[in-house]
C-alpha positions as CSV (number, residue, x, y, z in Angstrom):
1,X,-8.9,-39.2,46.6
2,X,-11.1,-39.3,43.5
3,X,-12.7,-35.9,44.4
4,X,-9.2,-34.4,44.7
5,X,-8.2,-35.7,41.2
6,X,-11.5,-34.4,39.7
7,X,-10.9,-30.9,41.3
8,X,-7.3,-30.9,40.0
9,X,-8.4,-31.6,36.4
10,X,-11.1,-28.9,36.6
11,X,-8.6,-26.4,38.0
12,X,-6.1,-27.2,35.1
13,X,-8.8,-26.8,32.5
14,X,-9.9,-23.5,34.0
15,X,-6.3,-22.2,33.9
16,X,-5.9,-23.2,30.2
17,X,-9.1,-21.5,29.2
18,X,-8.1,-18.3,31.0
19,X,-4.7,-18.3,29.2
20,X,-6.4,-18.7,25.8
21,X,-8.8,-15.9,26.5
22,X,-6.0,-13.6,27.7
23,X,-3.7,-14.3,24.7
24,X,-3.2,-11.2,22.6
25,X,-4.7,-11.2,19.1
26,X,-2.0,-11.6,16.5
27,X,-1.3,-8.4,14.6
28,X,-2.0,-9.9,11.2
29,X,-5.5,-10.9,12.3
30,X,-6.4,-7.3,12.8
31,X,-7.1,-5.2,9.7
32,X,-5.2,-2.0,9.8
33,X,-7.1,1.2,9.6
34,X,-6.1,2.9,6.3
35,X,-7.6,6.4,5.7
36,X,-9.4,7.0,2.4
37,X,-9.1,3.3,1.4
38,X,-12.2,3.1,-0.8
39,X,-12.8,2.1,-3.6
40,X,-9.9,-0.2,-2.7
41,X,-10.5,-2.9,0.0
42,X,-8.5,-5.1,2.3
43,X,-8.6,-8.9,2.2
44,X,-8.8,-10.9,5.5
45,X,-5.0,-11.3,5.1
46,X,-4.5,-7.5,4.9
47,X,-3.7,-7.3,1.2
48,X,-4.9,-4.1,-0.6
49,X,-7.0,-4.8,-3.8
50,X,-8.9,-2.5,-6.1
51,X,-10.9,-2.4,-9.4
52,X,-10.7,1.4,-9.3
53,X,-13.7,3.7,-9.4
54,X,-16.4,2.9,-11.8
55,X,-15.8,4.7,-15.2
56,X,-18.7,5.5,-17.5
57,X,-18.0,6.9,-20.9
58,X,-20.6,7.4,-23.5
59,X,-20.1,6.2,-27.1
60,X,-19.5,8.9,-29.7
61,X,-21.3,7.2,-32.5
62,X,-18.1,7.3,-34.6
63,X,-17.0,3.8,-33.6
64,X,-17.4,1.1,-36.2
65,X,-20.5,-1.0,-35.3
66,X,-20.2,-4.7,-34.1
67,X,-20.0,-7.3,-36.9
68,X,-20.6,-11.0,-37.3
69,X,-17.5,-12.0,-39.3
70,X,-16.6,-15.5,-40.3
71,X,-13.5,-17.0,-38.8
72,X,-10.6,-16.7,-38.9
73,X,-10.3,-13.0,-38.3
74,X,-7.0,-11.2,-38.4
75,X,-6.1,-9.0,-35.4
76,X,-3.1,-6.7,-35.3
77,X,-1.6,-6.2,-31.8
78,X,1.0,-3.4,-31.2
79,X,2.3,-2.2,-27.9
80,X,4.5,1.0,-27.4
81,X,7.5,-1.3,-27.5
82,X,8.4,-4.8,-26.4
83,X,9.2,-5.2,-22.7
84,X,8.5,-7.5,-19.8
85,X,5.0,-6.0,-19.2
86,X,3.9,-6.5,-22.8
87,X,5.4,-10.0,-22.8
88,X,2.8,-10.8,-20.1
89,X,0.0,-9.0,-21.9
90,X,0.8,-11.1,-24.9
91,X,0.7,-14.3,-22.8
92,X,-2.8,-13.4,-21.8
93,X,-3.8,-12.7,-25.4
94,X,-2.4,-16.1,-26.5
95,X,-4.3,-17.9,-23.7
96,X,-7.5,-16.3,-24.9
97,X,-6.8,-17.2,-28.6
98,X,-6.1,-20.8,-27.6
99,X,-9.3,-21.0,-25.5
100,X,-11.3,-19.8,-28.5
101,X,-9.9,-22.3,-30.8
102,X,-6.5,-21.0,-31.9
103,X,-5.4,-19.4,-35.2
104,X,-8.3,-21.0,-37.0
105,X,-10.5,-18.5,-35.1
106,X,-8.2,-15.6,-34.4
107,X,-5.0,-15.0,-36.4
108,X,-3.0,-12.7,-34.0
109,X,-0.3,-10.6,-35.6
110,X,2.1,-9.0,-33.1
111,X,4.4,-6.1,-34.1
112,X,6.0,-3.3,-32.0
113,X,8.1,-0.3,-32.7
114,X,11.7,-0.5,-31.7
115,X,11.5,1.9,-28.8
116,X,9.0,3.6,-26.5
117,X,9.4,6.9,-28.4
118,X,8.8,5.2,-31.8
119,X,5.4,6.8,-32.5
120,X,6.2,7.3,-36.3
121,X,7.2,3.7,-36.6
122,X,4.0,2.5,-34.9
123,X,1.9,4.7,-37.2
124,X,3.4,3.0,-40.2
125,X,2.6,-0.4,-38.7
126,X,-1.0,0.4,-38.0
127,X,-1.5,2.2,-41.4
128,X,-0.2,-1.0,-43.1
129,X,-2.8,-3.1,-41.2
130,X,-5.6,-0.7,-42.2
131,X,-4.5,-0.9,-45.9
132,X,-4.4,-4.7,-45.7
133,X,-8.0,-4.8,-44.3
134,X,-7.3,-6.4,-40.9
135,X,-10.5,-7.3,-39.0
136,X,-9.5,-5.5,-35.7
137,X,-6.6,-3.6,-34.3
138,X,-5.4,-3.6,-30.7
139,X,-3.0,-0.8,-29.8
140,X,-1.2,0.9,-26.9
141,X,0.3,4.1,-28.2
142,X,2.5,6.7,-26.4
143,X,0.7,9.4,-28.5
144,X,-3.0,8.8,-29.0
145,X,-3.5,12.2,-30.6
146,X,-0.9,11.5,-33.3
147,X,-2.6,8.1,-34.1
148,X,-6.1,9.7,-34.4
149,X,-6.0,10.2,-38.2
150,X,-5.2,6.5,-38.7
151,X,-7.9,5.5,-36.2
152,X,-10.3,7.6,-38.4
153,X,-9.2,5.7,-41.5
154,X,-9.7,2.4,-39.7
155,X,-13.2,3.4,-38.6
156,X,-14.1,4.5,-42.2
157,X,-13.1,1.0,-43.4
158,X,-15.2,-0.6,-40.6
159,X,-12.1,-1.8,-38.7
160,X,-12.6,-1.5,-34.9
161,X,-9.7,-0.2,-32.8
162,X,-9.3,-1.5,-29.2
163,X,-6.8,0.4,-27.0
164,X,-5.1,-1.3,-24.1
165,X,-2.8,-0.2,-21.2
166,X,-3.9,3.3,-21.9
167,X,-5.1,5.7,-19.2
168,X,-8.7,6.6,-19.9
169,X,-7.9,10.4,-20.0
170,X,-5.5,9.7,-22.8
171,X,-8.1,8.1,-25.0
172,X,-9.4,11.3,-26.5
173,X,-10.0,10.0,-30.1
174,X,-13.7,9.3,-30.8
175,X,-13.1,6.1,-32.8
176,X,-11.9,3.5,-30.4
177,X,-14.4,0.8,-29.4
178,X,-13.1,-0.2,-26.0
179,X,-10.3,0.7,-23.6
180,X,-9.0,-2.5,-22.0
181,X,-6.5,-2.2,-19.1
182,X,-6.6,-1.1,-15.5
183,X,-6.9,2.2,-13.6
184,X,-3.3,3.7,-13.5
185,X,-4.3,6.5,-11.2
186,X,-5.7,3.9,-8.7
187,X,-2.5,1.8,-9.0
188,X,-0.4,4.8,-8.1
189,X,-2.8,5.5,-5.2
190,X,-2.4,1.9,-3.8
191,X,1.4,2.4,-3.7
192,X,0.9,5.6,-1.7
193,X,-1.6,3.9,0.6
194,X,1.0,1.2,1.3
195,X,3.6,3.8,2.1
196,X,1.2,5.6,4.5
197,X,0.1,2.3,6.1
198,X,3.7,1.1,6.7
199,X,5.4,4.4,7.7
200,X,2.6,6.0,9.7
201,X,3.8,9.3,11.3
202,X,7.5,8.4,11.0
203,X,9.6,11.2,9.3
204,X,10.3,9.8,5.8
205,X,12.4,11.2,3.0
206,X,11.1,9.9,-0.3
207,X,12.8,9.7,-3.7
208,X,10.6,9.1,-6.8
209,X,11.9,7.8,-10.2
210,X,9.5,8.9,-12.9
211,X,9.1,7.6,-16.4
212,X,8.9,9.5,-19.7
213,X,6.6,12.6,-19.6
214,X,3.1,11.7,-20.6
215,X,-0.3,10.5,-19.4
216,X,1.0,7.2,-18.0
217,X,3.5,9.1,-15.7
218,X,0.9,11.8,-14.9
219,X,-1.8,9.4,-13.8
220,X,0.4,7.2,-11.6
221,X,1.9,10.2,-9.9
222,X,-1.5,11.8,-9.4
223,X,-2.9,8.8,-7.7
224,X,0.2,8.4,-5.5
225,X,0.1,12.0,-4.3
226,X,-3.6,11.7,-3.5
227,X,-2.7,8.9,-1.1
228,X,0.1,10.7,0.7
229,X,-1.7,14.0,0.8
230,X,-2.2,15.0,4.5
231,X,0.9,13.2,5.7
232,X,3.5,16.0,6.3
233,X,6.0,13.5,7.7
234,X,6.5,12.1,4.1
235,X,8.6,14.5,2.2
236,X,9.5,14.2,-1.5
237,X,13.2,14.9,-1.3
238,X,13.8,14.2,-5.0
239,X,11.7,13.4,-8.1
240,X,13.5,12.8,-11.3
241,X,12.8,11.0,-14.7
242,X,14.5,7.7,-15.3
243,X,12.7,6.9,-18.6
244,X,11.1,3.6,-17.5
245,X,14.4,1.7,-17.9
246,X,16.7,0.0,-15.4
247,X,20.1,1.5,-16.3
248,X,18.7,5.0,-16.1
249,X,17.0,4.1,-12.8
250,X,20.4,3.1,-11.4
251,X,22.3,6.2,-12.6
252,X,19.5,8.6,-11.5
253,X,19.4,6.9,-8.0
254,X,23.2,7.2,-7.7
255,X,22.9,10.9,-8.4
256,X,20.1,11.3,-5.8
257,X,22.2,9.5,-3.2
258,X,25.2,11.6,-3.9
259,X,23.1,14.7,-3.3
260,X,21.1,13.3,-0.4
261,X,22.2,10.2,1.5
262,X,19.3,10.5,3.9
263,X,16.7,8.9,1.6
264,X,14.4,6.4,3.5
265,X,12.2,5.2,0.6
266,X,12.5,5.2,-3.2
267,X,9.5,4.6,-5.5
268,X,10.2,3.6,-9.0
269,X,7.1,4.2,-11.1
270,X,7.9,1.0,-13.1
271,X,9.7,-2.0,-11.6
272,X,12.6,-1.7,-14.0
273,X,13.5,1.7,-12.6
274,X,13.0,0.4,-9.0
275,X,15.4,-2.5,-9.8
276,X,17.9,0.1,-11.1
277,X,17.6,2.0,-7.9
278,X,18.1,-1.2,-5.9
279,X,21.4,-1.8,-7.8
280,X,22.5,1.8,-6.9
281,X,21.6,1.2,-3.3
282,X,23.6,-2.0,-3.1
283,X,26.6,-0.5,-4.8
284,X,26.7,2.1,-2.0
285,X,26.6,-0.6,0.7
286,X,23.1,0.6,1.8
287,X,21.2,-2.6,1.2
288,X,18.4,-2.9,3.8
289,X,18.6,0.8,4.7
290,X,16.2,2.1,2.0
291,X,12.8,0.8,1.3
292,X,12.3,0.1,-2.5
293,X,8.9,0.3,-4.0
294,X,8.0,-0.6,-7.5
295,X,5.0,-0.8,-9.9
296,X,3.8,-3.6,-12.1
297,X,5.0,-6.8,-10.4
298,X,7.3,-7.9,-13.2
299,X,9.1,-11.3,-12.8
300,X,12.3,-9.7,-11.8
301,X,10.6,-7.6,-9.2
302,X,8.8,-10.6,-7.8
303,X,12.1,-12.4,-7.3
304,X,13.6,-9.3,-5.7
305,X,10.8,-9.1,-3.2
306,X,11.0,-12.8,-2.5
307,X,14.8,-12.4,-1.7
308,X,14.0,-9.5,0.6
309,X,15.9,-7.0,-1.6
310,X,12.8,-5.1,-2.8
311,X,9.8,-4.4,-0.6
312,X,6.6,-3.9,-2.5
313,X,5.0,-3.5,-5.9
314,X,1.5,-3.3,-7.4
315,X,0.4,-6.1,-9.8
316,X,-1.5,-4.5,-12.7
317,X,-2.9,-7.8,-14.1
318,X,-1.2,-7.6,-17.5
319,X,-2.1,-11.2,-18.3
320,X,-5.8,-10.6,-17.5
321,X,-5.6,-7.5,-19.7
322,X,-4.4,-9.4,-22.7
323,X,-7.1,-12.1,-22.1
324,X,-9.9,-9.5,-21.7
325,X,-8.7,-7.7,-24.8
326,X,-9.0,-10.8,-27.1
327,X,-12.3,-11.8,-25.6
328,X,-13.7,-8.2,-26.2
329,X,-12.5,-8.4,-29.8
330,X,-14.2,-11.8,-30.3
331,X,-17.4,-10.6,-28.8
332,X,-17.5,-7.4,-31.0
333,X,-16.2,-8.7,-34.3
334,X,-17.3,-12.4,-34.4
335,X,-20.4,-12.4,-32.1
336,X,-21.7,-9.0,-33.1
337,X,-22.3,-7.9,-29.5
338,X,-21.6,-4.6,-27.8
339,X,-18.7,-4.4,-25.3
340,X,-18.1,-1.9,-22.5
341,X,-16.3,1.3,-23.4
342,X,-13.9,0.7,-20.5
343,X,-12.8,-2.8,-19.2
344,X,-10.6,-2.6,-16.1
345,X,-8.8,-5.5,-14.3
346,X,-8.4,-5.9,-10.6
347,X,-5.1,-4.7,-9.2
348,X,-3.3,-5.9,-6.0
349,X,-0.4,-4.9,-3.8
350,X,2.3,-7.5,-3.2
351,X,4.9,-7.1,-0.6
352,X,7.3,-9.3,1.5
353,X,4.4,-10.5,3.7
354,X,2.4,-12.1,0.9
355,X,4.6,-12.5,-2.2
356,X,4.9,-16.2,-1.7
357,X,1.2,-16.6,-2.5
358,X,1.5,-15.0,-5.9
359,X,0.9,-17.5,-8.8
360,X,3.8,-17.1,-11.2
361,X,1.7,-18.7,-14.0
362,X,0.3,-15.2,-14.3
363,X,3.5,-14.3,-16.0
364,X,3.4,-16.8,-18.9
365,X,1.3,-18.5,-21.6
366,X,0.6,-21.9,-20.2
367,X,-0.4,-24.1,-23.2
368,X,-3.2,-26.6,-22.4
């Protein structure tokens, strides 16, 4: 009797082990094969990350040299205009200022033109800072070439200029000390890789909502097209400007859907345009029928992905950008040390499968 019981137990254990060994490996445990992934990589959870390719730019010799100034130093900060993205960059800058000791170390002055096309207004802001003898200037300009004469004046007065959120090919002036941001070509490429990964060989009609003409738009589009090159099943059915804003994204998407109701995917080259496209899709009763892709991972896009309305975006690490910017200024102006000519942050793709893991503290200044 005892022998029978022992044999029964052994048999049951053998059956259980066999079942475990024959169980299929869950799909999420297998890393998908994405062609031309490098220099990006996949985490164990399958998330696409990248620092972009290494960028080496020689100094021109026309940049002001590092200094060892006494604190506090006055730093002017001016984006192209105020929007959600720059709110987050500023949150990172404020976090760095607080970490370094607050306004007694760095007096951060923030001023922006009233619109994305306000280059003349921004020129007046920066020229005023140069005349006042600010210790450093941080700028993102829509027209680097127009700003170059003012950069020259700053350099002649020993005021270092740091550019941020500016594609490296756009930084043609010889006076800037460091370009702090991320690789916009690579961010566009990651969105294209996600599309190829998730749509495979399925016939796909794609609509693209572009921003204003310029290097930001060109770099993002260039990277995206590199990723989808060689996938004839993905056809760009429409590509129209929506000027980086939500209401224009909605109206442009409505026009696209009127002309072509067979759109499978829409990519807004900034989340605000993607959210506008989403509104147009919902108004047509087509929610869930069109995949909505964005760019930047703004708070509103994050919420839309969590709800299941939007599908994917790429986080461009704006808070890290602001933090890195202030740390570079401190190192160059206060410590008297050289900084890299290009400082890029790590970017990451967030979609419905992983958005719950995103830390929303990355959107705001968390005072300690």
